gemmi code that builds the backbone of each chain (N, CA, C; Angstrom):
import gemmi

chains = {
    "A": [
        ("MET", (-46.668, 15.006, -198.270), (-45.801, 15.533, -197.106), (-44.562, 14.891, -196.995)),
        ("THR", (-43.499, 15.545, -196.848), (-42.203, 14.970, -196.692), (-41.829, 14.543, -195.332)),
        ("ALA", (-40.721, 14.034, -194.898), (-40.423, 13.699, -193.571), (-40.055, 14.937, -192.833)),
        ("THR", (-39.831, 16.155, -193.468), (-39.580, 17.300, -192.771), (-40.927, 17.823, -192.178)),
        ("ASP", (-41.928, 17.912, -193.302), (-43.034, 18.391, -192.991), (-43.842, 17.603, -191.795)),
        ("GLU", (-43.385, 16.319, -191.634), (-44.186, 15.702, -190.764), (-43.711, 16.296, -189.334)),
        ("HIS", (-42.604, 16.764, -189.066), (-42.166, 17.221, -187.748), (-42.413, 18.740, -187.669)),
        ("VAL", (-43.082, 19.577, -188.608), (-43.453, 20.821, -188.393), (-44.486, 21.095, -187.568)),
        ("HIS", (-44.307, 21.888, -186.631), (-45.491, 22.188, -185.543), (-46.708, 22.534, -186.216)),
        ("PRO", (-47.822, 22.126, -185.849), (-49.203, 22.652, -186.679), (-49.510, 23.986, -186.636)),
        ("ARG", (-48.794, 24.709, -185.607), (-49.010, 26.037, -185.685), (-48.582, 26.755, -187.117)),
        ("HIS", (-47.564, 26.446, -187.715), (-47.142, 26.801, -188.996), (-47.942, 26.558, -190.121)),
        ("ARG", (-49.184, 25.701, -189.755), (-50.166, 25.542, -190.927), (-51.305, 26.232, -190.653)),
        ("LEU", (-51.426, 27.216, -189.711), (-52.430, 28.118, -189.556), (-52.288, 29.183, -190.537)),
        ("PHE", (-53.582, 29.573, -191.000), (-53.540, 30.890, -191.935), (-53.736, 32.000, -191.292)),
        ("ASP", (-52.709, 33.035, -191.742), (-52.881, 34.206, -190.946), (-54.152, 34.955, -191.039)),
        ("VAL", (-54.503, 34.967, -192.397), (-55.966, 35.625, -192.818), (-56.956, 35.219, -191.894)),
        ("LEU", (-57.116, 33.955, -191.426), (-58.113, 33.399, -190.467), (-57.918, 33.661, -189.100)),
        ("GLN", (-56.742, 34.258, -188.838), (-56.465, 34.434, -187.475), (-57.225, 35.505, -186.704)),
        ("ASN", (-57.798, 36.596, -187.433), (-58.447, 37.572, -186.883), (-59.816, 37.060, -186.336)),
        ("PRO", (-60.496, 37.303, -185.200), (-61.558, 36.693, -184.754), (-62.755, 36.913, -185.519)),
        ("ILE", (-62.979, 38.034, -186.089), (-64.094, 38.378, -187.172), (-63.996, 37.450, -188.326)),
        ("ARG", (-62.707, 37.448, -189.053), (-62.674, 36.820, -190.300), (-62.945, 35.310, -189.902)),
        ("PHE", (-62.418, 34.815, -188.718), (-62.541, 33.434, -188.283), (-64.150, 33.152, -188.124)),
        ("SER", (-64.850, 34.125, -187.680), (-66.044, 33.780, -187.501), (-67.055, 33.897, -188.610)),
        ("ILE", (-66.753, 34.768, -189.772), (-67.367, 34.673, -190.998), (-67.101, 33.336, -191.537)),
        ("ALA", (-65.755, 32.878, -191.638), (-65.415, 31.639, -192.260), (-66.403, 30.612, -191.620)),
        ("ALA", (-66.418, 30.694, -190.279), (-67.410, 29.606, -189.695), (-68.685, 29.685, -189.968)),
        ("ALA", (-69.259, 30.897, -189.871), (-70.673, 31.127, -190.276), (-71.158, 30.474, -191.671)),
        ("LEU", (-70.096, 30.605, -192.709), (-70.346, 30.116, -194.007), (-70.070, 28.683, -194.145)),
        ("ASP", (-69.462, 28.341, -193.316), (-68.784, 26.583, -193.490), (-70.071, 25.730, -193.742)),
        ("LYS", (-70.971, 25.684, -192.703), (-72.371, 24.848, -192.994), (-73.453, 25.368, -193.779)),
        ("ALA", (-73.555, 26.884, -193.743), (-74.531, 27.401, -194.422), (-74.484, 27.636, -195.804)),
        ("GLU", (-73.094, 27.720, -196.205), (-72.629, 27.770, -197.524), (-72.897, 29.159, -198.114)),
        ("LYS", (-74.155, 29.677, -198.338), (-74.348, 30.943, -198.760), (-75.186, 31.655, -197.792)),
        ("LEU", (-74.864, 32.858, -197.518), (-75.757, 33.614, -196.668), (-75.742, 35.115, -197.358)),
        ("SER", (-76.723, 35.930, -196.842), (-76.742, 37.267, -196.998), (-75.706, 38.035, -196.063)),
        ("PHE", (-75.525, 39.238, -196.326), (-74.603, 40.118, -195.451), (-75.432, 40.123, -194.046)),
        ("ARG", (-76.456, 40.376, -194.027), (-77.280, 40.400, -192.801), (-77.516, 39.317, -192.146)),
        ("GLU", (-77.364, 38.316, -192.690), (-77.442, 36.982, -192.092), (-76.246, 36.516, -191.253)),
        ("VAL", (-75.124, 36.798, -192.035), (-73.786, 36.814, -191.502), (-73.722, 37.749, -190.214)),
        ("ARG", (-73.984, 38.864, -190.489), (-73.885, 39.933, -189.249), (-74.636, 39.687, -188.192)),
        ("ASP", (-75.792, 39.007, -188.420), (-76.568, 38.305, -187.202), (-76.061, 37.320, -186.535)),
        ("ALA", (-75.358, 36.472, -187.252), (-74.703, 35.163, -186.728), (-73.558, 35.490, -185.740)),
        ("ILE", (-72.600, 36.324, -186.419), (-71.542, 36.560, -185.541), (-71.467, 37.818, -184.719)),
        ("GLU", (-72.537, 38.686, -184.798), (-72.862, 39.829, -183.863), (-72.000, 40.811, -184.031)),
        ("VAL", (-71.604, 41.466, -185.292), (-70.861, 42.487, -185.446), (-71.645, 43.629, -186.099)),
        ("THR", (-70.947, 44.828, -186.084), (-71.642, 45.910, -186.640), (-71.279, 45.669, -188.326)),
        ("ASP", (-72.226, 46.521, -188.876), (-72.050, 46.450, -190.712), (-70.707, 46.772, -190.950)),
        ("SER", (-70.140, 48.094, -190.191), (-68.902, 48.485, -190.759), (-67.781, 47.641, -190.502)),
        ("ALA", (-67.831, 46.975, -189.160), (-66.722, 45.907, -189.036), (-66.713, 44.446, -189.953)),
        ("LEU", (-67.997, 44.399, -190.079), (-68.162, 42.883, -191.114), (-67.628, 43.630, -192.519)),
        ("SER", (-68.120, 44.680, -192.937), (-67.643, 45.191, -194.219), (-66.139, 45.180, -194.439)),
        ("LYS", (-65.513, 45.598, -193.518), (-64.029, 45.630, -193.437), (-63.454, 44.262, -193.662)),
        ("GLN", (-63.837, 43.490, -192.751), (-63.063, 42.133, -192.785), (-63.692, 41.381, -194.089)),
        ("VAL", (-64.844, 41.514, -194.511), (-65.532, 40.953, -195.749), (-64.524, 41.104, -197.012)),
        ("ALA", (-64.059, 42.614, -197.015), (-63.188, 43.060, -198.111), (-61.804, 42.394, -198.061)),
        ("LEU", (-61.261, 42.319, -196.744), (-59.934, 41.746, -196.674), (-60.034, 40.021, -197.134)),
        ("LEU", (-61.188, 39.537, -196.637), (-61.243, 37.962, -196.984), (-61.502, 37.767, -198.603)),
        ("GLU", (-62.153, 38.811, -199.231), (-62.287, 38.832, -200.644), (-60.997, 39.083, -201.299)),
        ("GLN", (-60.254, 39.992, -200.872), (-59.007, 40.477, -201.367), (-57.926, 39.146, -201.501)),
        ("ALA", (-58.131, 38.460, -200.451), (-57.507, 37.157, -199.835), (-57.763, 36.011, -200.975)),
        ("GLY", (-58.850, 36.153, -201.621), (-59.580, 35.123, -202.342), (-60.186, 34.057, -201.703)),
        ("TYR", (-60.573, 34.442, -200.484), (-61.290, 33.249, -199.636), (-62.698, 33.378, -199.666)),
        ("LEU", (-63.319, 34.576, -200.227), (-64.810, 34.890, -200.259), (-65.159, 35.175, -201.422)),
        ("LYS", (-66.355, 34.947, -201.837), (-67.139, 35.343, -202.999), (-68.205, 36.288, -202.657)),
        ("VAL", (-68.130, 37.377, -202.980), (-69.190, 38.299, -202.696), (-69.739, 39.065, -203.975)),
        ("GLN", (-71.175, 38.754, -204.026), (-72.192, 39.080, -204.981), (-72.958, 40.143, -204.722)),
        ("LYS", (-73.220, 41.052, -205.162), (-74.046, 42.206, -204.969), (-75.126, 42.288, -205.960)),
        ("GLY", (-76.591, 42.309, -205.462), (-77.750, 42.168, -206.332), (-78.855, 42.863, -205.632)),
        ("PHE", (-79.994, 42.548, -206.227), (-81.046, 43.122, -205.793), (-82.299, 42.322, -205.595)),
        ("VAL", (-83.044, 42.374, -204.349), (-84.207, 41.746, -204.324), (-85.230, 42.696, -204.405)),
        ("GLY", (-85.948, 42.762, -205.655), (-86.927, 43.978, -205.713), (-86.149, 45.187, -205.865)),
        ("LYS", (-86.381, 46.193, -205.118), (-85.529, 47.201, -205.261), (-84.635, 47.294, -204.010)),
        ("MET", (-84.525, 46.269, -203.266), (-83.583, 46.214, -202.026), (-82.129, 45.631, -202.472)),
        ("PRO", (-81.061, 46.410, -202.309), (-79.889, 45.877, -202.297), (-79.399, 44.597, -201.419)),
        ("ARG", (-79.045, 43.496, -202.219), (-78.566, 42.697, -201.150), (-77.171, 41.912, -201.557)),
        ("THR", (-76.449, 41.798, -200.515), (-75.147, 41.342, -200.714), (-75.044, 40.033, -200.290)),
        ("THR", (-74.404, 39.072, -201.250), (-74.554, 37.697, -200.688), (-73.003, 37.123, -200.525)),
        ("LEU", (-72.892, 36.455, -199.622), (-71.373, 35.941, -199.151), (-71.272, 34.286, -199.280)),
        ("ALA", (-70.202, 34.211, -199.741), (-69.846, 32.394, -199.639), (-68.497, 32.493, -199.786)),
        ("LEU", (-68.084, 31.023, -199.165), (-66.625, 30.857, -199.252), (-66.094, 30.410, -200.535)),
        ("SER", (-65.032, 30.972, -201.119), (-64.561, 30.302, -202.361), (-63.999, 29.222, -202.223)),
        ("ALA", (-63.562, 28.320, -203.251), (-63.035, 26.909, -203.075), (-61.854, 27.128, -202.460)),
        ("GLU", (-61.088, 28.240, -202.587), (-59.795, 28.281, -202.000), (-59.906, 28.765, -200.513)),
        ("GLY", (-60.995, 29.386, -200.280), (-61.250, 29.841, -198.908), (-61.688, 28.547, -197.946)),
        ("ARG", (-62.665, 27.873, -198.674), (-62.947, 26.620, -197.947), (-61.989, 25.737, -197.803)),
        ("THR", (-60.895, 25.465, -198.793), (-59.714, 24.641, -198.451), (-58.925, 25.246, -197.357)),
        ("ALA", (-58.603, 26.583, -197.299), (-57.993, 27.151, -196.243), (-58.454, 26.830, -195.011)),
        ("TRP", (-59.911, 27.016, -194.915), (-60.566, 26.990, -193.606), (-60.615, 25.570, -193.055)),
        ("LYS", (-60.552, 24.577, -194.000), (-60.521, 23.137, -193.620), (-59.250, 22.831, -193.051)),
        ("ALA", (-58.103, 23.449, -193.696), (-56.508, 23.296, -193.416), (-56.528, 23.959, -192.066)),
        ("HIS", (-57.100, 25.018, -191.651), (-56.924, 25.879, -190.517), (-57.745, 25.053, -189.427)),
        ("LEU", (-58.817, 24.555, -189.603), (-59.335, 23.876, -188.542), (-58.434, 22.378, -188.418)),
        ("ALA", (-58.091, 21.775, -189.171), (-57.142, 20.723, -189.078), (-55.947, 20.833, -188.232)),
        ("ALA", (-55.455, 22.198, -188.670), (-54.260, 22.672, -187.841), (-54.684, 22.672, -186.126)),
        ("LEU", (-55.702, 23.453, -186.077), (-56.197, 23.764, -184.791), (-56.434, 22.466, -183.901)),
        ("ARG", (-57.044, 21.420, -184.742), (-57.240, 20.164, -183.988), (-56.060, 19.413, -183.684)),
        ("ASP", (-54.991, 19.654, -184.536), (-53.600, 18.888, -184.401), (-52.991, 19.643, -183.018)),
        ("ILE", (-53.210, 21.064, -182.876), (-52.574, 21.616, -181.834), (-53.277, 21.160, -180.510)),
        ("ALA", (-54.716, 21.229, -180.498), (-55.754, 20.837, -179.522), (-55.370, 19.212, -179.016)),
        ("GLY", (-54.712, 18.676, -179.994), (-54.351, 17.184, -179.685), (-55.475, 16.198, -179.672)),
        ("ASP", (-56.579, 16.720, -180.494), (-57.641, 15.874, -180.900), (-57.239, 14.601, -181.842)),
    ],
    "B": [
        ("MET", (-46.604, 32.512, -190.405), (-47.076, 32.264, -189.080), (-46.955, 33.666, -188.396)),
        ("SER", (-47.930, 34.115, -187.722), (-47.785, 35.265, -186.819), (-47.354, 34.902, -185.583)),
        ("ASP", (-47.021, 35.939, -184.691), (-46.564, 35.740, -183.296), (-47.586, 35.288, -182.491)),
        ("GLU", (-48.887, 35.701, -182.767), (-49.884, 35.109, -181.912), (-50.109, 33.442, -181.994)),
        ("ASN", (-49.667, 32.945, -183.137), (-49.643, 31.541, -183.397), (-48.940, 30.797, -182.540)),
        ("ALA", (-47.675, 31.242, -182.312), (-46.587, 30.839, -181.605), (-47.177, 30.602, -180.030)),
        ("GLN", (-48.014, 31.462, -179.772), (-48.522, 31.299, -178.410), (-49.871, 30.387, -178.175)),
        ("LEU", (-50.330, 30.124, -179.335), (-51.651, 29.165, -179.309), (-51.445, 27.921, -178.483)),
        ("SER", (-52.146, 27.830, -177.525), (-51.964, 26.896, -176.674), (-53.111, 25.761, -177.213)),
        ("PRO", (-53.007, 24.266, -176.737), (-54.059, 23.307, -176.944), (-55.356, 23.799, -176.365)),
        ("VAL", (-55.411, 24.482, -175.376), (-56.730, 24.745, -174.728), (-57.187, 25.946, -175.619)),
        ("ALA", (-56.445, 26.870, -176.017), (-57.007, 27.996, -176.854), (-57.453, 27.428, -178.143)),
        ("ALA", (-56.708, 26.428, -178.628), (-57.106, 25.775, -179.947), (-58.402, 25.101, -179.751)),
        ("ARG", (-58.721, 24.468, -178.733), (-60.000, 23.582, -178.438), (-61.141, 24.675, -178.462)),
        ("SER", (-60.762, 26.160, -177.649), (-61.800, 27.049, -177.552), (-62.140, 27.533, -178.808)),
        ("LEU", (-61.254, 27.586, -179.846), (-61.565, 28.306, -181.155), (-62.279, 27.332, -182.004)),
        ("LEU", (-61.916, 25.998, -181.860), (-62.693, 24.850, -182.485), (-64.273, 24.835, -182.169)),
        ("GLU", (-64.510, 25.005, -180.900), (-65.664, 25.164, -180.052), (-66.561, 26.299, -180.665)),
        ("ASP", (-65.707, 27.534, -180.634), (-66.468, 28.718, -181.419), (-66.791, 28.527, -182.768)),
        ("ALA", (-65.911, 27.869, -183.517), (-66.103, 27.556, -184.865), (-67.346, 26.787, -185.035)),
        ("ARG", (-67.563, 25.664, -184.205), (-68.656, 24.962, -184.363), (-69.850, 25.634, -183.901)),
        ("ARG", (-69.853, 26.166, -182.916), (-71.019, 26.979, -182.142), (-71.617, 28.082, -183.283)),
        ("ILE", (-70.747, 28.783, -183.906), (-71.106, 29.920, -184.828), (-71.568, 29.058, -186.157)),
        ("SER", (-71.077, 28.067, -186.779), (-71.412, 27.590, -187.932), (-72.762, 26.757, -187.520)),
        ("ASP", (-73.005, 26.300, -186.482), (-74.454, 25.701, -186.068), (-75.370, 26.764, -186.024)),
        ("ARG", (-75.221, 27.961, -185.454), (-76.075, 28.951, -185.048), (-76.425, 29.583, -186.527)),
        ("ALA", (-75.306, 29.909, -187.314), (-75.759, 30.524, -188.727), (-76.674, 29.617, -189.654)),
        ("HIS", (-76.290, 28.386, -189.472), (-77.199, 27.346, -190.160), (-78.500, 27.034, -189.746)),
        ("ASN", (-78.649, 26.856, -188.540), (-79.964, 26.718, -187.637), (-80.774, 28.003, -188.012)),
        ("ALA", (-80.259, 29.214, -188.023), (-81.110, 30.468, -188.050), (-81.772, 30.418, -189.367)),
        ("VAL", (-81.309, 29.907, -190.480), (-81.778, 29.910, -191.798), (-82.426, 28.687, -192.203)),
        ("ARG", (-82.325, 27.830, -191.319), (-82.768, 26.229, -191.734), (-84.275, 25.838, -191.193)),
        ("TRP", (-84.672, 26.505, -190.139), (-86.071, 26.199, -189.692), (-86.925, 26.211, -190.429)),
        ("PRO", (-87.086, 27.278, -191.266), (-88.481, 27.379, -192.110), (-88.522, 26.224, -193.105)),
        ("TYR", (-87.413, 25.823, -193.706), (-87.375, 24.787, -194.580), (-87.847, 23.263, -193.819)),
        ("ILE", (-87.455, 23.179, -192.524), (-87.709, 22.062, -191.967), (-89.338, 22.035, -191.441)),
        ("THR", (-89.575, 23.172, -191.353), (-91.173, 23.470, -190.905), (-91.996, 22.985, -192.093)),
        ("PHE", (-91.515, 23.755, -193.202), (-92.461, 23.544, -194.275), (-92.464, 22.213, -194.819)),
        ("LEU", (-91.237, 21.485, -194.814), (-91.276, 19.931, -194.984), (-92.329, 19.168, -194.216)),
        ("LEU", (-92.396, 19.522, -192.968), (-93.286, 18.897, -191.743), (-94.804, 19.177, -192.191)),
        ("ALA", (-94.843, 20.340, -192.333), (-96.231, 21.013, -192.825), (-96.764, 20.340, -193.943)),
        ("LEU", (-95.956, 20.238, -194.929), (-96.437, 19.673, -196.185), (-96.852, 18.389, -196.121)),
        ("GLY", (-96.049, 17.507, -195.369), (-96.258, 16.174, -195.082), (-97.580, 15.967, -194.359)),
        ("LEU", (-97.707, 16.772, -193.140), (-98.832, 16.507, -192.307), (-100.237, 16.956, -192.942)),
        ("THR", (-100.187, 18.078, -193.757), (-101.289, 18.458, -194.433), (-101.769, 17.521, -195.448)),
        ("THR", (-100.628, 17.177, -196.314), (-101.245, 16.325, -197.522), (-101.468, 14.932, -196.967)),
        ("SER", (-100.857, 14.431, -195.976), (-101.144, 12.790, -195.477), (-102.474, 12.935, -194.648)),
        ("MET", (-102.820, 13.806, -193.877), (-104.176, 13.902, -193.217), (-105.183, 14.397, -194.229)),
        ("GLY", (-104.807, 15.192, -195.197), (-105.735, 15.669, -195.983), (-106.306, 14.399, -197.070)),
        ("THR", (-105.431, 13.819, -197.527), (-105.734, 12.556, -198.468), (-106.438, 11.401, -197.710)),
        ("LEU", (-105.934, 11.272, -196.389), (-106.415, 10.242, -195.650), (-108.147, 10.400, -195.330)),
        ("GLY", (-108.191, 11.973, -194.917), (-109.601, 12.447, -194.535), (-110.451, 12.290, -196.096)),
        ("MET", (-109.907, 12.718, -197.075), (-110.651, 12.811, -198.302), (-111.015, 11.268, -198.719)),
        ("ALA", (-110.091, 10.324, -198.500), (-110.239, 8.923, -199.071), (-111.363, 8.329, -198.136)),
        ("MET", (-111.640, 8.655, -196.808), (-112.427, 8.268, -195.906), (-113.958, 8.936, -195.684)),
        ("THR", (-114.115, 10.143, -196.471), (-115.356, 10.714, -196.274), (-116.185, 11.133, -197.613)),
        ("GLU", (-117.319, 11.297, -197.284), (-118.237, 11.585, -198.545), (-119.096, 12.756, -198.360)),
        ("GLY", (-119.805, 13.337, -199.278), (-120.533, 14.560, -199.153), (-120.043, 15.793, -198.415)),
        ("ASN", (-120.879, 16.403, -197.583), (-120.490, 17.521, -196.830), (-119.077, 17.358, -196.174)),
        ("ALA", (-118.786, 16.435, -195.574), (-117.421, 16.008, -194.859), (-116.447, 15.938, -195.751)),
        ("PHE", (-116.532, 15.453, -196.887), (-115.540, 15.327, -197.900), (-115.186, 16.867, -198.332)),
        ("GLY", (-116.231, 17.651, -198.542), (-116.051, 18.840, -198.997), (-115.190, 19.702, -197.945)),
        ("LEU", (-115.559, 19.629, -196.766), (-114.775, 20.196, -195.553), (-113.431, 20.011, -195.410)),
        ("VAL", (-113.180, 18.554, -195.499), (-111.939, 18.197, -195.377), (-110.967, 18.797, -196.702)),
        ("TYR", (-111.718, 18.792, -197.869), (-111.027, 19.067, -199.178), (-110.549, 20.786, -198.936)),
        ("VAL", (-111.532, 21.412, -198.540), (-111.268, 23.010, -198.251), (-110.162, 22.975, -197.359)),
        ("ALA", (-110.375, 22.192, -196.101), (-109.184, 22.492, -195.079), (-107.903, 22.138, -195.486)),
        ("THR", (-108.053, 21.130, -196.363), (-106.567, 20.507, -196.912), (-105.980, 21.642, -197.851)),
        ("LEU", (-106.728, 22.344, -198.696), (-106.236, 23.247, -199.619), (-105.914, 24.465, -198.855)),
        ("ALA", (-106.818, 24.977, -197.933), (-106.215, 26.092, -197.119), (-104.939, 25.816, -196.354)),
        ("ALA", (-104.677, 24.725, -195.584), (-103.556, 24.310, -194.944), (-102.243, 24.365, -195.800)),
        ("PHE", (-102.477, 23.694, -197.077), (-101.608, 23.551, -197.959), (-101.008, 24.957, -198.735)),
        ("PHE", (-102.036, 25.799, -198.827), (-101.523, 27.299, -199.275), (-100.957, 28.032, -198.222)),
        ("ALA", (-101.642, 27.826, -196.973), (-100.952, 28.502, -195.762), (-99.433, 28.112, -195.634)),
        ("SER", (-99.234, 26.722, -195.882), (-97.873, 26.432, -195.731), (-96.923, 26.990, -196.885)),
        ("ILE", (-97.429, 27.050, -198.028), (-96.635, 27.664, -199.012), (-96.415, 28.999, -198.689)),
        ("ILE", (-97.387, 29.877, -198.179), (-97.166, 31.396, -197.927), (-96.153, 31.541, -197.098)),
        ("PHE", (-96.287, 30.489, -195.823), (-95.334, 30.744, -194.597), (-94.160, 30.578, -195.160)),
        ("PHE", (-93.989, 29.602, -196.147), (-92.590, 29.154, -196.643), (-91.931, 30.389, -197.398)),
        ("LEU", (-92.825, 31.018, -198.377), (-92.448, 32.070, -199.157), (-91.865, 33.299, -198.266)),
        ("ILE", (-92.865, 33.595, -197.243), (-92.615, 34.799, -196.279), (-91.180, 34.525, -195.681)),
        ("THR", (-91.287, 33.392, -195.035), (-90.002, 33.122, -193.943), (-88.714, 32.900, -194.651)),
        ("THR", (-88.654, 32.528, -195.969), (-87.516, 32.479, -196.649), (-87.162, 33.710, -197.594)),
        ("GLN", (-87.957, 34.397, -197.461), (-87.706, 35.863, -198.420), (-86.347, 36.295, -197.924)),
        ("GLY", (-85.420, 36.562, -198.970), (-84.097, 37.220, -198.724), (-83.229, 36.211, -198.278)),
        ("SER", (-83.606, 34.875, -197.989), (-82.551, 33.951, -197.376), (-82.046, 33.031, -198.550)),
        ("LEU", (-80.729, 33.017, -198.560), (-80.096, 32.366, -199.743), (-79.398, 31.023, -199.435)),
        ("ALA", (-79.695, 30.582, -198.233), (-78.752, 29.461, -197.627), (-79.536, 28.243, -198.314)),
        ("PHE", (-80.607, 28.143, -198.690), (-81.048, 26.857, -199.191), (-81.819, 27.120, -200.648)),
        ("ALA", (-81.014, 27.798, -201.497), (-81.800, 28.001, -202.798), (-82.061, 26.752, -203.423)),
        ("TRP", (-82.907, 26.752, -204.408), (-83.445, 25.553, -205.049), (-82.246, 24.723, -205.505)),
        ("SER", (-82.148, 23.252, -205.121), (-81.129, 22.675, -205.426), (-81.563, 21.102, -205.724)),
        ("LYS", (-80.701, 20.321, -206.279), (-81.115, 18.923, -206.706), (-81.551, 18.292, -205.350)),
        ("ARG", (-81.056, 18.708, -204.162), (-81.653, 17.756, -202.851), (-83.038, 18.368, -202.740)),
        ("TRP", (-83.325, 19.621, -203.052), (-84.658, 20.021, -202.955), (-85.651, 19.119, -203.919)),
        ("ALA", (-85.141, 19.100, -205.171), (-85.696, 18.459, -206.287), (-86.152, 16.990, -206.013)),
        ("ILE", (-85.199, 16.260, -205.147), (-85.510, 14.941, -204.741), (-86.532, 14.910, -203.658)),
        ("TYR", (-86.368, 15.937, -202.607), (-87.599, 15.764, -201.584), (-88.699, 16.053, -202.350)),
        ("ILE", (-89.026, 16.956, -203.173), (-90.445, 17.140, -203.726), (-90.754, 16.087, -204.593)),
        ("GLY", (-89.903, 15.345, -205.281), (-90.287, 14.345, -206.285), (-90.626, 13.116, -205.270)),
        ("ALA", (-89.908, 13.007, -204.035), (-90.176, 11.992, -203.238), (-91.494, 12.204, -202.575)),
        ("TRP", (-91.890, 13.325, -202.255), (-93.262, 13.606, -201.581), (-94.323, 13.363, -202.868)),
        ("LEU", (-93.914, 13.807, -203.892), (-95.005, 13.766, -205.206), (-95.554, 12.288, -205.547)),
        ("VAL", (-94.448, 11.402, -205.582), (-94.954, 9.902, -205.952), (-95.856, 9.287, -204.837)),
        ("PRO", (-95.613, 9.379, -203.523), (-96.795, 8.766, -202.606), (-97.988, 9.632, -202.689)),
        ("TYR", (-97.908, 10.988, -202.972), (-99.052, 11.800, -202.999), (-100.019, 11.367, -204.016)),
        ("LEU", (-99.288, 11.272, -205.159), (-100.081, 10.883, -206.443), (-100.796, 9.479, -205.988)),
        ("PHE", (-99.875, 8.697, -205.306), (-100.571, 7.247, -205.104), (-101.726, 7.422, -204.058)),
        ("ALA", (-101.673, 8.516, -203.203), (-102.726, 8.678, -202.344), (-103.956, 9.309, -202.874)),
        ("ILE", (-103.713, 9.961, -204.096), (-104.838, 10.729, -204.845), (-105.563, 9.561, -205.516)),
        ("GLY", (-104.699, 8.549, -206.041), (-105.265, 7.587, -206.848), (-106.092, 6.589, -205.870)),
        ("VAL", (-105.644, 6.500, -204.482), (-106.445, 5.647, -203.787), (-107.779, 6.203, -203.398)),
        ("MET", (-107.618, 7.686, -203.215), (-108.701, 8.641, -202.971), (-109.933, 8.347, -204.191)),
        ("CYS", (-109.440, 8.371, -205.383), (-110.137, 8.318, -206.525), (-110.864, 6.844, -206.866)),
        ("PHE", (-109.883, 6.000, -206.919), (-110.373, 4.560, -207.151), (-110.530, 3.520, -206.176)),
        ("ALA", (-110.189, 3.935, -204.944), (-110.387, 2.805, -204.001), (-111.043, 3.497, -202.575)),
        ("HIS", (-111.866, 4.487, -202.994), (-112.434, 5.403, -201.962), (-113.105, 4.488, -200.723)),
        ("GLY", (-112.841, 4.865, -199.659), (-113.353, 4.197, -198.524), (-112.567, 3.028, -197.848)),
        ("SER", (-111.476, 2.807, -198.507), (-110.619, 1.642, -198.258), (-109.380, 2.084, -197.174)),
        ("LEU", (-109.832, 1.974, -196.014), (-108.927, 2.384, -194.759), (-107.574, 1.861, -194.947)),
        ("PRO", (-107.310, 0.357, -195.215), (-105.844, -0.067, -195.257), (-105.127, 0.585, -196.227)),
        ("LEU", (-105.737, 0.757, -197.584), (-104.970, 1.406, -198.638), (-104.566, 3.047, -198.360)),
        ("ALA", (-105.682, 3.640, -197.771), (-105.631, 5.163, -197.559), (-104.680, 5.412, -196.674)),
        ("ALA", (-104.653, 4.365, -195.307), (-103.684, 4.594, -194.474), (-102.199, 4.466, -194.845)),
        ("LEU", (-102.142, 3.289, -195.944), (-100.663, 3.107, -196.364), (-100.328, 4.356, -197.240)),
        ("ALA", (-101.139, 4.968, -197.883), (-100.600, 5.950, -198.955), (-100.292, 7.130, -198.297)),
        ("SER", (-101.229, 7.398, -197.533), (-101.084, 8.703, -196.479), (-99.872, 8.641, -195.456)),
        ("GLY", (-99.854, 7.323, -195.204), (-98.539, 7.084, -194.163), (-97.283, 7.188, -194.976)),
        ("LEU", (-97.385, 6.796, -196.267), (-96.196, 7.019, -196.908), (-95.773, 8.434, -197.175)),
        ("VAL", (-96.973, 9.155, -197.614), (-96.617, 10.691, -197.869), (-95.940, 11.298, -196.518)),
        ("PHE", (-96.720, 10.880, -195.418), (-95.810, 11.461, -194.206), (-94.378, 11.007, -193.909)),
        ("PHE", (-94.284, 9.668, -194.065), (-92.988, 9.348, -193.916), (-91.907, 9.939, -194.945)),
        ("VAL", (-92.106, 9.900, -195.889), (-91.382, 10.694, -196.926), (-91.001, 11.953, -196.565)),
        ("THR", (-91.984, 12.926, -196.176), (-91.596, 14.254, -195.777), (-90.877, 14.314, -194.347)),
        ("PHE", (-91.430, 13.505, -193.435), (-90.568, 13.392, -192.259), (-89.170, 12.985, -192.516)),
        ("THR", (-89.024, 11.980, -193.409), (-87.542, 11.766, -193.438), (-86.724, 12.780, -194.055)),
        ("ALA", (-87.372, 13.478, -195.233), (-86.652, 14.826, -195.795), (-86.439, 15.668, -194.693)),
        ("ALA", (-87.324, 16.023, -193.799), (-87.164, 16.913, -192.648), (-85.877, 16.464, -191.868)),
        ("ILE", (-85.722, 15.408, -191.472), (-84.821, 14.670, -190.713), (-83.281, 14.988, -191.325)),
        ("VAL", (-83.525, 14.731, -192.789), (-82.097, 14.750, -193.378), (-81.920, 16.239, -193.356)),
        ("GLU", (-82.816, 17.057, -193.604), (-82.430, 18.493, -193.834), (-81.889, 19.130, -192.519)),
        ("ALA", (-82.526, 18.401, -191.216), (-82.274, 18.795, -189.997), (-80.716, 18.465, -189.639)),
        ("LYS", (-80.262, 17.266, -190.219), (-78.981, 16.860, -189.857), (-77.855, 17.273, -190.808)),
        ("ARG", (-78.372, 18.290, -191.666), (-77.436, 18.632, -192.688), (-76.368, 19.697, -191.922)),
    ],
}
model = gemmi.Model(1)
for chain_id, residues in chains.items():
    chain = gemmi.Chain(chain_id)
    for i, (resn, *xyz) in enumerate(residues, 1):
        res = gemmi.Residue()
        res.name, res.seqid = resn, gemmi.SeqId(i, " ")
        for name, pos in zip(("N", "CA", "C"), xyz):
            atom = gemmi.Atom()
            atom.name, atom.element = name, gemmi.Element(name[0])
            atom.pos, atom.b_iso = gemmi.Position(*pos), 0.0
            res.add_atom(atom)
        chain.add_residue(res)
    model.add_chain(chain)
structure = gemmi.Structure()
structure.add_model(model)
structure.setup_entities()
């Protein structure tokens, strides 16, 4: 970090992709649980399937989310996990929030 | 930086941090309880079972043996049903350690039952170890 960086307000270190409430909640749900099914994330953050699908696609495009599609028996199952990049961004985003909060 | 960031107050930031913690805990807890329950059930079943079998003979031994097996398989079935479709705790090195840590005192307890049948101090020690190990594993799992 340079001397200039030290004086940058922490809000500049927030990640725009994670500003959306649903995307923020998805990242939060996957933080500790590490890997969850689509259904488990949907239930944890209380959104509709379509709303979750849309935001999952955006997070995946941003490279923050790993999405795996498979089958359990004959039932399709989608698995969600934060990518390494996503996890780094999430931690940096939380750190910036903590700085803004003055913690 | 978006415009909304420029307006983010310390209070709003604290609120977001609290939301993140709450959602993270809720998602984790929702998929974690079957694993903790299984570890406790495994410990309780096998420790009480080995203690009972080490201290009984004849019909009583048979009853304890059958009850232990029934409870053990019930735990396994419960575990398989409740974790079906859940991915949060796929088999991992951590679980290999839990099961390995349970297996060592369990085999010791079986040894006590076979070679020191009727010895209350040894049976209590071995069965106590079985429960202690699984209880510790459950605490570790709960705190993750």
